GUSETOR-732094 format. One record per residue (C-alpha): residue in three letters; x, y, z; residue number from 0. Coordinates in Angstrom, 2 decimals, always signed. Layout:
REM residues N
kevo / c1 / c2 / c3 / loba
ala / X / Y / Z / NUM
...
END
This chain:
REM residues 485
kevo / c1 / c2 / c3 / loba
met / -66.28 / +2.63 / +20.71 / 0
lys / -65.78 / +2.68 / +17.04 / 1
ile / -65.98 / +6.08 / +15.34 / 2
his / -67.51 / +6.05 / +11.92 / 3
phe / -65.02 / +7.05 / +9.23 / 4
asn / -67.32 / +9.40 / +7.37 / 5
tyr / -68.09 / +11.30 / +10.57 / 6
leu / -64.35 / +11.75 / +11.23 / 7
asn / -63.68 / +13.11 / +7.83 / 8
gly / -66.53 / +15.70 / +8.25 / 9
phe / -65.17 / +16.79 / +11.53 / 10
val / -61.64 / +17.40 / +10.14 / 11
leu / -63.04 / +19.34 / +7.18 / 12
ala / -65.08 / +21.60 / +9.47 / 13
ala / -62.08 / +22.23 / +11.60 / 14
leu / -60.00 / +23.12 / +8.61 / 15
ile / -62.63 / +25.56 / +7.42 / 16
phe / -62.88 / +27.12 / +10.84 / 17
leu / -59.10 / +27.63 / +11.07 / 18
gly / -58.97 / +29.02 / +7.55 / 19
ala / -61.67 / +31.58 / +8.44 / 20
cys / -59.67 / +32.72 / +11.48 / 21
lys / -56.37 / +33.29 / +9.66 / 22
lys / -55.56 / +37.09 / +9.23 / 23
glu / -54.73 / +38.23 / +5.75 / 24
val / -51.35 / +40.08 / +5.53 / 25
thr / -50.83 / +43.09 / +3.14 / 26
glu / -47.31 / +43.63 / +1.95 / 27
leu / -46.43 / +47.48 / +1.48 / 28
pro / -43.73 / +48.67 / -0.93 / 29
glu / -40.53 / +50.00 / +0.58 / 30
lys / -40.85 / +53.57 / +1.85 / 31
ala / -39.07 / +56.12 / -0.51 / 32
lys / -35.90 / +57.67 / +0.86 / 33
lys / -36.13 / +61.54 / +1.38 / 34
gln / -33.83 / +63.51 / -0.82 / 35
pro / -31.23 / +65.46 / +1.24 / 36
leu / -31.74 / +69.28 / +1.43 / 37
thr / -28.39 / +69.88 / -0.02 / 38
glu / -29.34 / +68.00 / -3.17 / 39
val / -32.69 / +69.90 / -3.38 / 40
gln / -30.84 / +73.18 / -2.98 / 41
ala / -28.38 / +72.25 / -5.66 / 42
ser / -31.16 / +71.31 / -8.08 / 43
tyr / -33.05 / +74.49 / -7.36 / 44
lys / -29.92 / +76.56 / -8.00 / 45
lys / -29.29 / +74.68 / -11.22 / 46
leu / -32.82 / +75.42 / -12.37 / 47
leu / -32.65 / +79.13 / -11.47 / 48
val / -29.25 / +79.64 / -13.15 / 49
glu / -30.22 / +77.86 / -16.32 / 50
gln / -32.97 / +80.37 / -16.93 / 51
thr / -30.72 / +82.98 / -18.51 / 52
ala / -33.72 / +85.17 / -19.38 / 53
gly / -34.32 / +85.64 / -15.78 / 54
trp / -37.18 / +85.16 / -13.35 / 55
tyr / -40.16 / +87.33 / -12.44 / 56
ile / -42.12 / +87.73 / -9.24 / 57
ser / -44.95 / +90.21 / -8.32 / 58
tyr / -44.28 / +90.76 / -4.59 / 59
gln / -46.50 / +92.62 / -2.14 / 60
pro / -44.77 / +92.93 / +1.27 / 61
ser / -47.90 / +94.28 / +2.93 / 62
asp / -51.47 / +95.27 / +2.20 / 63
lys / -50.44 / +98.94 / +2.34 / 64
val / -48.11 / +98.58 / -0.67 / 65
asp / -49.05 / +97.90 / -4.28 / 66
pro / -47.59 / +94.72 / -5.76 / 67
ile / -43.94 / +95.33 / -6.91 / 68
ser / -42.67 / +93.75 / -10.15 / 69
val / -39.20 / +92.25 / -9.72 / 70
trp / -36.95 / +90.67 / -12.32 / 71
met / -33.92 / +88.62 / -11.11 / 72
lys / -31.17 / +86.70 / -12.84 / 73
phe / -29.48 / +84.09 / -10.74 / 74
leu / -25.76 / +83.52 / -11.51 / 75
glu / -23.58 / +80.44 / -10.82 / 76
thr / -21.35 / +82.62 / -8.64 / 77
asp / -24.22 / +83.22 / -6.24 / 78
ser / -24.49 / +86.85 / -7.40 / 79
leu / -27.85 / +88.37 / -8.36 / 80
thr / -28.91 / +90.78 / -10.99 / 81
leu / -32.11 / +92.63 / -10.07 / 82
leu / -34.48 / +95.15 / -11.56 / 83
ala / -37.73 / +96.30 / -9.91 / 84
gly / -40.46 / +98.86 / -10.17 / 85
tyr / -39.29 / +100.46 / -6.94 / 86
pro / -37.17 / +103.61 / -6.31 / 87
glu / -33.43 / +103.07 / -6.22 / 88
phe / -33.86 / +99.55 / -7.80 / 89
his / -35.54 / +100.85 / -11.06 / 90
ile / -32.01 / +100.58 / -12.66 / 91
glu / -30.52 / +97.17 / -13.07 / 92
gln / -28.49 / +96.23 / -9.93 / 93
asn / -25.56 / +93.78 / -9.97 / 94
glu / -24.42 / +94.05 / -6.36 / 95
gly / -26.77 / +91.56 / -4.59 / 96
ser / -26.32 / +87.85 / -3.91 / 97
tyr / -28.40 / +84.93 / -2.94 / 98
ser / -27.90 / +81.68 / -1.00 / 99
phe / -29.84 / +78.59 / +0.14 / 100
gly / -30.52 / +77.38 / +3.69 / 101
gly / -33.06 / +75.69 / +5.92 / 102
gln / -33.12 / +72.76 / +8.33 / 103
val / -36.40 / +71.15 / +7.37 / 104
thr / -37.37 / +72.74 / +4.09 / 105
thr / -35.29 / +74.57 / +1.49 / 106
glu / -35.00 / +78.30 / +1.93 / 107
ile / -33.68 / +81.05 / -0.33 / 108
val / -31.92 / +83.97 / +1.31 / 109
phe / -31.21 / +87.37 / -0.31 / 110
ser / -28.31 / +89.53 / +0.79 / 111
asn / -28.77 / +92.86 / +2.68 / 112
asn / -27.78 / +95.02 / -0.32 / 113
thr / -30.78 / +93.99 / -2.44 / 114
leu / -34.30 / +95.25 / -2.78 / 115
trp / -35.49 / +92.57 / -0.40 / 116
lys / -33.70 / +94.14 / +2.62 / 117
gln / -35.06 / +97.58 / +1.68 / 118
leu / -38.56 / +96.14 / +1.66 / 119
glu / -37.94 / +94.48 / +4.96 / 120
leu / -36.93 / +97.87 / +6.50 / 121
ala / -39.57 / +99.95 / +4.82 / 122
his / -42.59 / +97.70 / +4.60 / 123
asn / -41.91 / +94.79 / +6.97 / 124
gly / -40.99 / +92.49 / +4.10 / 125
ala / -38.61 / +89.62 / +4.18 / 126
val / -35.21 / +88.51 / +2.95 / 127
lys / -35.70 / +84.78 / +3.60 / 128
phe / -38.31 / +82.61 / +1.92 / 129
lys / -39.24 / +78.97 / +1.81 / 130
ile / -38.95 / +77.87 / -1.77 / 131
thr / -40.79 / +74.97 / -3.42 / 132
leu / -40.62 / +73.79 / -6.98 / 133
gln / -43.99 / +73.37 / -8.75 / 134
glu / -44.91 / +70.94 / -11.55 / 135
asp / -45.10 / +73.78 / -14.16 / 136
gly / -41.47 / +74.72 / -13.45 / 137
ser / -42.26 / +77.71 / -11.35 / 138
phe / -41.40 / +78.16 / -7.63 / 139
lys / -43.63 / +79.09 / -4.74 / 140
leu / -42.12 / +81.51 / -2.13 / 141
arg / -43.51 / +81.91 / +1.38 / 142
arg / -41.91 / +83.88 / +4.20 / 143
ala / -39.62 / +81.65 / +6.25 / 144
asp / -40.37 / +83.38 / +9.51 / 145
gly / -43.95 / +82.29 / +9.55 / 146
phe / -45.17 / +85.94 / +9.59 / 147
asp / -47.97 / +85.15 / +7.15 / 148
asp / -49.20 / +82.50 / +4.78 / 149
lys / -49.05 / +84.53 / +1.57 / 150
val / -47.59 / +82.59 / -1.31 / 151
phe / -45.83 / +84.29 / -4.25 / 152
thr / -44.96 / +82.72 / -7.56 / 153
leu / -41.44 / +83.08 / -8.97 / 154
lys / -41.74 / +82.21 / -12.61 / 155
lys / -39.77 / +82.40 / -15.81 / 156
ala / -39.92 / +85.96 / -17.09 / 157
thr / -42.07 / +86.57 / -20.14 / 158
ser / -42.34 / +89.58 / -22.38 / 159
gln / -45.69 / +90.36 / -20.79 / 160
asp / -44.10 / +90.28 / -17.33 / 161
leu / -41.36 / +92.60 / -18.44 / 162
ala / -43.88 / +95.00 / -19.94 / 163
val / -45.62 / +95.24 / -16.56 / 164
leu / -42.20 / +95.80 / -14.92 / 165
gln / -41.30 / +98.48 / -17.37 / 166
gly / -44.55 / +100.25 / -16.73 / 167
gln / -43.69 / +100.43 / -12.99 / 168
val / -40.13 / +101.59 / -13.79 / 169
asp / -41.60 / +104.42 / -15.92 / 170
val / -43.77 / +105.42 / -12.95 / 171
val / -40.70 / +105.57 / -10.69 / 172
leu / -38.79 / +107.56 / -13.29 / 173
ala / -41.68 / +110.04 / -13.65 / 174
lys / -41.81 / +110.47 / -9.80 / 175
ile / -38.11 / +111.02 / -9.72 / 176
glu / -38.21 / +113.59 / -12.44 / 177
ala / -41.10 / +115.31 / -10.69 / 178
glu / -39.21 / +115.41 / -7.38 / 179
arg / -36.11 / +116.77 / -9.27 / 180
glu / -38.29 / +119.53 / -10.60 / 181
leu / -39.70 / +120.30 / -7.10 / 182
gln / -36.16 / +120.29 / -5.72 / 183
arg / -35.10 / +122.68 / -8.48 / 184
gln / -37.96 / +124.94 / -7.48 / 185
arg / -36.99 / +124.76 / -3.88 / 186
leu / -33.47 / +125.68 / -4.75 / 187
ile / -34.63 / +128.59 / -6.90 / 188
ala / -36.85 / +129.80 / -4.02 / 189
gly / -33.85 / +129.55 / -1.68 / 190
phe / -31.71 / +131.47 / -4.08 / 191
lys / -34.28 / +134.26 / -4.16 / 192
val / -34.33 / +134.55 / -0.41 / 193
val / -30.53 / +134.53 / -0.21 / 194
thr / -30.39 / +137.12 / -2.91 / 195
leu / -32.87 / +139.25 / -0.97 / 196
gly / -30.82 / +138.88 / +2.19 / 197
ala / -27.64 / +139.86 / +0.47 / 198
asp / -29.08 / +142.74 / -1.57 / 199
glu / -28.16 / +146.06 / -0.07 / 200
pro / -29.55 / +148.73 / -2.45 / 201
gly / -29.51 / +151.35 / +0.38 / 202
phe / -33.25 / +151.77 / +0.29 / 203
tyr / -34.62 / +152.95 / +3.64 / 204
phe / -37.46 / +150.48 / +4.17 / 205
lys / -37.74 / +146.70 / +4.11 / 206
asn / -41.33 / +145.71 / +3.47 / 207
phe / -43.44 / +142.63 / +3.28 / 208
ser / -46.88 / +143.13 / +1.78 / 209
ala / -49.64 / +140.75 / +0.73 / 210
gly / -53.11 / +141.85 / -0.04 / 211
ser / -54.19 / +144.14 / +2.73 / 212
phe / -51.48 / +142.88 / +5.14 / 213
ser / -48.25 / +144.83 / +5.42 / 214
ala / -45.20 / +144.28 / +7.66 / 215
tyr / -41.62 / +145.40 / +8.07 / 216
trp / -38.99 / +142.65 / +7.86 / 217
ser / -36.44 / +143.83 / +10.35 / 218
glu / -34.24 / +140.72 / +10.11 / 219
leu / -33.58 / +137.96 / +7.66 / 220
asp / -31.09 / +135.23 / +8.60 / 221
thr / -30.62 / +132.94 / +5.65 / 222
ile / -28.24 / +130.64 / +7.62 / 223
ala / -30.56 / +129.90 / +10.49 / 224
lys / -33.51 / +130.39 / +8.06 / 225
lys / -35.34 / +132.84 / +10.19 / 226
val / -37.24 / +136.04 / +9.43 / 227
thr / -38.43 / +138.64 / +11.87 / 228
leu / -41.51 / +140.70 / +10.95 / 229
lys / -43.35 / +143.65 / +12.51 / 230
trp / -46.89 / +144.54 / +11.75 / 231
lys / -49.80 / +146.49 / +13.14 / 232
glu / -53.10 / +145.24 / +14.51 / 233
gly / -55.07 / +148.41 / +15.09 / 234
val / -52.83 / +150.78 / +17.04 / 235
val / -50.83 / +147.92 / +18.47 / 236
glu / -47.48 / +146.92 / +16.87 / 237
lys / -46.81 / +143.15 / +16.87 / 238
gln / -43.57 / +141.31 / +16.21 / 239
gly / -42.83 / +137.75 / +15.40 / 240
thr / -39.79 / +135.61 / +14.48 / 241
phe / -40.51 / +132.76 / +12.07 / 242
glu / -38.40 / +129.78 / +11.03 / 243
tyr / -38.80 / +129.11 / +7.28 / 244
ser / -38.19 / +125.99 / +5.20 / 245
leu / -37.92 / +125.76 / +1.52 / 246
ile / -40.92 / +124.41 / -0.42 / 247
pro / -41.40 / +124.32 / -4.21 / 248
lys / -41.51 / +127.91 / -5.43 / 249
gly / -41.39 / +129.41 / -1.95 / 250
ile / -41.12 / +129.01 / +1.79 / 251
ala / -43.21 / +127.61 / +4.67 / 252
leu / -43.35 / +129.55 / +7.93 / 253
lys / -43.24 / +127.91 / +11.36 / 254
pro / -45.23 / +128.95 / +13.25 / 255
ala / -47.70 / +130.48 / +10.73 / 256
leu / -48.18 / +134.29 / +11.01 / 257
val / -51.69 / +134.94 / +12.23 / 258
ser / -53.15 / +138.45 / +12.35 / 259
gly / -56.92 / +138.76 / +12.71 / 260
asn / -58.38 / +136.70 / +9.80 / 261
ile / -55.05 / +136.59 / +7.97 / 262
thr / -53.05 / +133.38 / +8.16 / 263
ile / -49.71 / +133.13 / +6.34 / 264
asp / -48.36 / +129.61 / +6.58 / 265
asn / -46.54 / +129.61 / +3.23 / 266
ile / -45.32 / +132.19 / +0.72 / 267
ile / -45.15 / +131.33 / -3.04 / 268
phe / -42.70 / +133.44 / -5.08 / 269
lys / -42.66 / +134.75 / -8.57 / 270
glu / -39.79 / +136.72 / -9.98 / 271
tyr / -37.06 / +138.65 / -8.17 / 272
thr / -36.97 / +142.18 / -9.66 / 273
asp / -36.12 / +145.74 / -8.44 / 274
his / -34.69 / +144.50 / -5.14 / 275
ala / -37.87 / +142.56 / -4.23 / 276
ile / -39.36 / +139.12 / -4.62 / 277
glu / -42.79 / +139.28 / -6.25 / 278
ile / -45.24 / +137.19 / -4.27 / 279
glu / -47.83 / +135.05 / -6.04 / 280
ser / -49.62 / +134.20 / -2.85 / 281
ala / -49.03 / +134.38 / +0.90 / 282
gly / -51.49 / +132.12 / +2.82 / 283
asn / -54.90 / +133.57 / +2.52 / 284
ala / -53.57 / +137.18 / +2.36 / 285
gly / -53.10 / +137.30 / -1.37 / 286
ala / -50.38 / +138.56 / -3.72 / 287
gly / -47.76 / +141.14 / -2.99 / 288
ser / -44.01 / +141.62 / -2.64 / 289
trp / -41.19 / +141.21 / -0.20 / 290
gly / -38.20 / +143.46 / -0.54 / 291
his / -36.60 / +146.87 / -0.29 / 292
lys / -38.96 / +149.83 / -0.68 / 293
his / -38.91 / +153.61 / -0.69 / 294
ile / -42.01 / +153.97 / +1.55 / 295
pro / -42.81 / +152.27 / +4.85 / 296
ala / -45.10 / +149.25 / +5.13 / 297
tyr / -47.44 / +151.12 / +7.45 / 298
pro / -47.54 / +154.46 / +9.37 / 299
phe / -45.36 / +154.63 / +12.47 / 300
gln / -46.82 / +154.71 / +15.96 / 301
asp / -48.32 / +157.80 / +17.58 / 302
ala / -46.51 / +159.95 / +20.06 / 303
ile / -45.56 / +158.15 / +23.26 / 304
ser / -45.94 / +161.22 / +25.49 / 305
gly / -46.76 / +164.94 / +25.46 / 306
ala / -49.10 / +164.90 / +22.47 / 307
pro / -51.70 / +167.76 / +22.47 / 308
arg / -54.39 / +165.44 / +21.11 / 309
ala / -55.07 / +161.82 / +20.24 / 310
asn / -53.55 / +160.11 / +17.22 / 311
tyr / -50.80 / +162.68 / +17.08 / 312
ser / -48.32 / +161.49 / +14.49 / 313
thr / -44.85 / +162.48 / +13.28 / 314
ala / -46.47 / +164.37 / +10.38 / 315
asp / -48.44 / +166.38 / +12.97 / 316
phe / -45.27 / +166.99 / +14.97 / 317
phe / -43.35 / +168.15 / +11.91 / 318
ile / -46.08 / +170.31 / +10.40 / 319
arg / -47.33 / +171.79 / +13.66 / 320
gly / -50.51 / +173.71 / +13.74 / 321
glu / -49.92 / +175.24 / +17.11 / 322
leu / -47.13 / +176.84 / +19.00 / 323
pro / -44.37 / +176.19 / +19.70 / 324
arg / -43.10 / +176.05 / +16.16 / 325
phe / -41.20 / +173.08 / +14.79 / 326
leu / -37.48 / +173.68 / +14.58 / 327
gly / -35.36 / +170.72 / +13.39 / 328
tyr / -31.73 / +171.09 / +12.36 / 329
thr / -28.55 / +169.26 / +11.44 / 330
leu / -25.26 / +169.47 / +13.22 / 331
asp / -21.80 / +169.16 / +11.78 / 332
asp / -21.30 / +165.41 / +11.81 / 333
ile / -21.95 / +164.76 / +8.17 / 334
asp / -22.28 / +161.02 / +8.46 / 335
ala / -24.76 / +161.18 / +11.30 / 336
tyr / -27.08 / +163.73 / +9.80 / 337
tyr / -26.83 / +163.09 / +5.94 / 338
ser / -27.25 / +159.90 / +4.06 / 339
pro / -24.29 / +158.94 / +1.91 / 340
ala / -26.42 / +159.61 / -1.22 / 341
leu / -27.37 / +163.08 / +0.04 / 342
gln / -23.82 / +164.04 / +1.02 / 343
val / -22.95 / +164.49 / -2.69 / 344
tyr / -25.73 / +167.02 / -3.18 / 345
arg / -24.95 / +168.78 / +0.07 / 346
glu / -21.37 / +169.28 / -1.06 / 347
lys / -22.52 / +170.66 / -4.40 / 348
leu / -24.84 / +173.02 / -2.59 / 349
lys / -22.16 / +174.10 / -0.16 / 350
gln / -19.88 / +175.03 / -3.08 / 351
ala / -22.48 / +177.43 / -4.41 / 352
phe / -21.88 / +179.68 / -1.33 / 353
thr / -18.08 / +179.75 / -1.36 / 354
ala / -17.70 / +182.82 / -3.56 / 355
thr / -19.44 / +185.17 / -1.09 / 356
his / -19.72 / +183.20 / +2.18 / 357
asp / -17.60 / +180.98 / +4.34 / 358
pro / -19.40 / +177.58 / +4.50 / 359
ser / -16.24 / +175.76 / +5.51 / 360
thr / -16.79 / +176.27 / +9.19 / 361
leu / -20.53 / +176.26 / +9.43 / 362
phe / -23.12 / +174.87 / +6.98 / 363
arg / -26.31 / +173.47 / +8.34 / 364
leu / -29.91 / +172.83 / +7.27 / 365
gln / -32.70 / +174.13 / +9.50 / 366
phe / -36.35 / +173.41 / +8.99 / 367
tyr / -38.86 / +175.86 / +10.53 / 368
asn / -42.61 / +174.96 / +10.38 / 369
tyr / -45.52 / +177.03 / +11.69 / 370
asn / -42.92 / +179.76 / +12.40 / 371
met / -45.58 / +182.10 / +13.73 / 372
asn / -44.60 / +185.39 / +15.33 / 373
ala / -45.79 / +186.35 / +18.75 / 374
asn / -48.74 / +188.31 / +17.35 / 375
gly / -49.95 / +185.43 / +15.22 / 376
thr / -49.77 / +187.58 / +12.11 / 377
thr / -47.12 / +185.74 / +10.03 / 378
ala / -48.23 / +185.30 / +6.46 / 379
ala / -48.99 / +181.77 / +5.38 / 380
asn / -46.48 / +181.86 / +2.52 / 381
val / -43.56 / +182.40 / +4.97 / 382
leu / -44.64 / +180.10 / +7.79 / 383
asn / -42.54 / +177.14 / +6.61 / 384
ser / -38.99 / +177.29 / +5.46 / 385
leu / -35.76 / +175.52 / +4.79 / 386
gln / -33.02 / +177.81 / +6.07 / 387
ile / -29.28 / +177.54 / +5.27 / 388
leu / -27.27 / +178.44 / +8.37 / 389
thr / -23.73 / +179.43 / +7.38 / 390
lys / -21.26 / +182.37 / +7.87 / 391
asn / -20.87 / +185.38 / +5.70 / 392
ala / -17.47 / +186.71 / +4.53 / 393
ala / -17.25 / +188.69 / +7.81 / 394
gly / -17.61 / +185.50 / +9.85 / 395
thr / -21.14 / +186.34 / +11.13 / 396
asn / -23.83 / +183.68 / +11.27 / 397
val / -26.53 / +184.18 / +8.67 / 398
phe / -29.87 / +182.40 / +8.08 / 399
leu / -30.97 / +182.17 / +4.42 / 400
pro / -34.61 / +181.16 / +4.14 / 401
tyr / -36.39 / +179.33 / +1.30 / 402
tyr / -40.15 / +179.02 / +1.86 / 403
tyr / -42.40 / +176.05 / +1.04 / 404
thr / -45.90 / +174.82 / +1.57 / 405
ile / -46.81 / +171.64 / +3.35 / 406
gln / -49.46 / +168.96 / +2.61 / 407
lys / -50.11 / +166.11 / +5.01 / 408
arg / -51.00 / +162.83 / +3.21 / 409
asp / -51.03 / +160.41 / +6.08 / 410
ala / -49.59 / +159.95 / +9.56 / 411
asn / -46.08 / +160.04 / +8.39 / 412
his / -46.27 / +161.30 / +4.78 / 413
val / -45.97 / +164.99 / +3.91 / 414
ile / -45.23 / +166.87 / +0.68 / 415
leu / -43.10 / +170.03 / +0.79 / 416
thr / -43.32 / +172.33 / -2.24 / 417
phe / -40.98 / +175.25 / -2.70 / 418
asn / -43.10 / +178.36 / -3.34 / 419
gly / -40.24 / +180.46 / -4.69 / 420
gly / -40.12 / +182.77 / -1.75 / 421
thr / -36.75 / +183.92 / -0.35 / 422
ser / -35.20 / +186.90 / +1.31 / 423
thr / -33.07 / +189.41 / -0.44 / 424
ala / -29.91 / +187.85 / +0.94 / 425
ser / -31.09 / +184.37 / -0.10 / 426
leu / -31.95 / +185.27 / -3.59 / 427
pro / -28.42 / +184.78 / -5.17 / 428
phe / -28.45 / +181.07 / -4.18 / 429
lys / -32.06 / +180.38 / -5.09 / 430
ala / -31.31 / +178.17 / -8.15 / 431
ala / -28.81 / +176.10 / -6.25 / 432
val / -31.07 / +175.65 / -3.25 / 433
glu / -34.07 / +174.88 / -5.39 / 434
glu / -32.11 / +172.12 / -7.14 / 435
phe / -31.07 / +170.66 / -3.77 / 436
met / -34.73 / +170.96 / -2.51 / 437
glu / -35.94 / +168.95 / -5.54 / 438
val / -33.61 / +166.13 / -4.53 / 439
leu / -34.37 / +166.16 / -0.85 / 440
met / -38.07 / +167.15 / -1.15 / 441
pro / -39.42 / +165.43 / -4.29 / 442
ala / -43.01 / +165.68 / -5.50 / 443
glu / -43.64 / +162.21 / -4.09 / 444
gly / -43.08 / +163.65 / -0.66 / 445
leu / -41.20 / +162.67 / +2.50 / 446
thr / -41.72 / +160.05 / +5.25 / 447
ile / -41.23 / +161.58 / +8.70 / 448
val / -39.44 / +158.75 / +10.52 / 449
pro / -39.07 / +158.93 / +14.38 / 450
met / -35.62 / +157.92 / +15.29 / 451
arg / -34.98 / +158.21 / +19.05 / 452
lys / -35.47 / +160.33 / +22.11 / 453
thr / -32.26 / +161.51 / +23.76 / 454
gly / -32.87 / +163.50 / +26.93 / 455
thr / -35.27 / +166.21 / +25.97 / 456
asn / -34.31 / +166.03 / +22.34 / 457
gln / -36.35 / +164.26 / +19.65 / 458
phe / -34.59 / +163.04 / +16.51 / 459
leu / -36.42 / +162.62 / +13.23 / 460
arg / -35.39 / +161.68 / +9.67 / 461
leu / -36.89 / +163.10 / +6.50 / 462
val / -36.77 / +160.22 / +4.02 / 463
ser / -37.49 / +160.81 / +0.27 / 464
arg / -40.38 / +158.65 / -0.99 / 465
lys / -38.91 / +158.82 / -4.44 / 466
asp / -35.49 / +157.52 / -3.47 / 467
ser / -35.18 / +156.52 / +0.10 / 468
arg / -31.43 / +156.58 / -0.12 / 469
ile / -31.87 / +160.36 / +0.25 / 470
trp / -32.51 / +161.29 / +3.86 / 471
val / -31.55 / +163.88 / +6.45 / 472
glu / -31.71 / +163.59 / +10.19 / 473
leu / -32.92 / +166.46 / +12.30 / 474
leu / -32.48 / +167.30 / +15.97 / 475
ser / -35.67 / +169.02 / +17.06 / 476
thr / -35.94 / +171.63 / +19.82 / 477
pro / -37.72 / +170.40 / +23.02 / 478
thr / -41.48 / +170.50 / +22.85 / 479
gly / -42.28 / +167.87 / +25.49 / 480
ile / -43.67 / +165.65 / +22.66 / 481
tyr / -41.81 / +162.44 / +22.06 / 482
phe / -41.79 / +159.38 / +19.78 / 483
asn / -39.92 / +156.12 / +19.91 / 484
END
C-alpha cells in the first residue's frame, strides 16, 4: 500500500511538535559563593575595631532592672582594651582589660574577666561573650552568645553626643561616690564621738541617757564589741537591755530597738560632743536629749526592798526620817572606801583645822544624825539634824562636835541640807572650817541619796553632790530593819 508523501510529512511534523513540547527546560544556576572562614571574619572585625582610634560606644542594659549603661571602648592591636563607663569602679578610664574572638559557627567577641563586662555578669546577670555582626553602616550588632535572650545592642563609632551622654553618667557616679564619702565621714565622726564618750572618765558619778521624757542609765559601753547596756524604769519596775549598735551617718542604729511603752529608739542621731556628753538631735520617736556623764541620776532609785514603814519609801525618806529610830550614818577610817578622791582633799584641810587643840590623827570621822529626837519627843527642830565631827580632844577622849542643818526633800532621792549656823560651845571654834567643808559636801543644789549595798544588818548609802558628783561620802547606817539594794 502506497503511503501518500504529503501525509507522511504531516505525520513527522506532528511528531516533532509533540516531542518538542515534552522536552523539559533546564535552568542553569550560578556557582554557589564560597563561605568566608571565621578566622578571616574575625581578623577583618579586629582590623575595623582597631582602626577606629576615637573608640566605640555602646549603650548596654544587662537586665530590665538596670538602666542602660554607656560604655566607651578602644580596641588595641595588642588585644588590650581601654574602657570607660557610667558605672562605679569603671567611671575612670581602665587600661587593664583585653578582648578576643571566638565562635564555631558565627564570630563571637569575648571580654576578659577584669573588665566591666565580668562585673555586670556577676552583679546583673550580664555577659562577657557576644555574637558580633558587621552592619552595612559600619556599626556592629552584639547579642549574647549563650542564647539567654534575643536583645541586640549596637556597637558604633563614638560621637561627641555619645561621649556627652557617657560623661553625664560618669558625673552621676562621681556625685554618688562623693555623697557616700560624706556619709562615711559622718559615720566615722559618730564613731569617734562614741569612742570618746567611752574613754572619757571625768569622775562624774552618774552616766545618763535621756531623750524627751525617756531616761536611762548606761551602765556599760563596749566600743570594741559595739554594745551598750541601759537601765530604765517602767512604772516602779526597772528594766535592763543590752543593745548592739552599728554606725550610721551622724549616729548609731540599735539592734534590737529599745522599746518602752510607746517609746521606740531604733537609731540615735548625734550633734556635738561637749561637757562630757554627746548632744542628741533625735532618738527614735523619743526626741532630743543627751548621752553622757552627769551629776544627777537619770531617774530616782527603787523603793526599799524590805522593812519600810509605808509604801513608796525611798532613800530620801530613810535618810531624813520622820519617825524613830533616828538616822545615824557614819564614816569609818578607810579613807578610800568612805571618801571620794575629790573629797579627800577637803577632808584633809578640815582635819588640819583641829590639830591645834585636838588629836584628829587617830580618829576623825563624819557622823550624820537626822531626826535625832530625844526619848520625850521634845527636841527642838533646829537641832534635830546635824553633821557631827567625831575626833579626840587633847586628853585623848572622844568628842562629838555638832553642826546643825535643815533638810528639804525634793524627790525620792534628792535632798537639800542647809547649815543653820547652830553649833555647841565646843564646836564653835571650828565653825568657819566646818561650814566651808559643808558648802563643798552639801551644796545648794542638794545631794542624791544613793543606795549602795546591804551587808548583814548594815545599810550603806552615799551622799553625792548634785553640783559636782565627784564629791561624795559613803555612810554606814545603824540597823533599822529597812534595806535597799
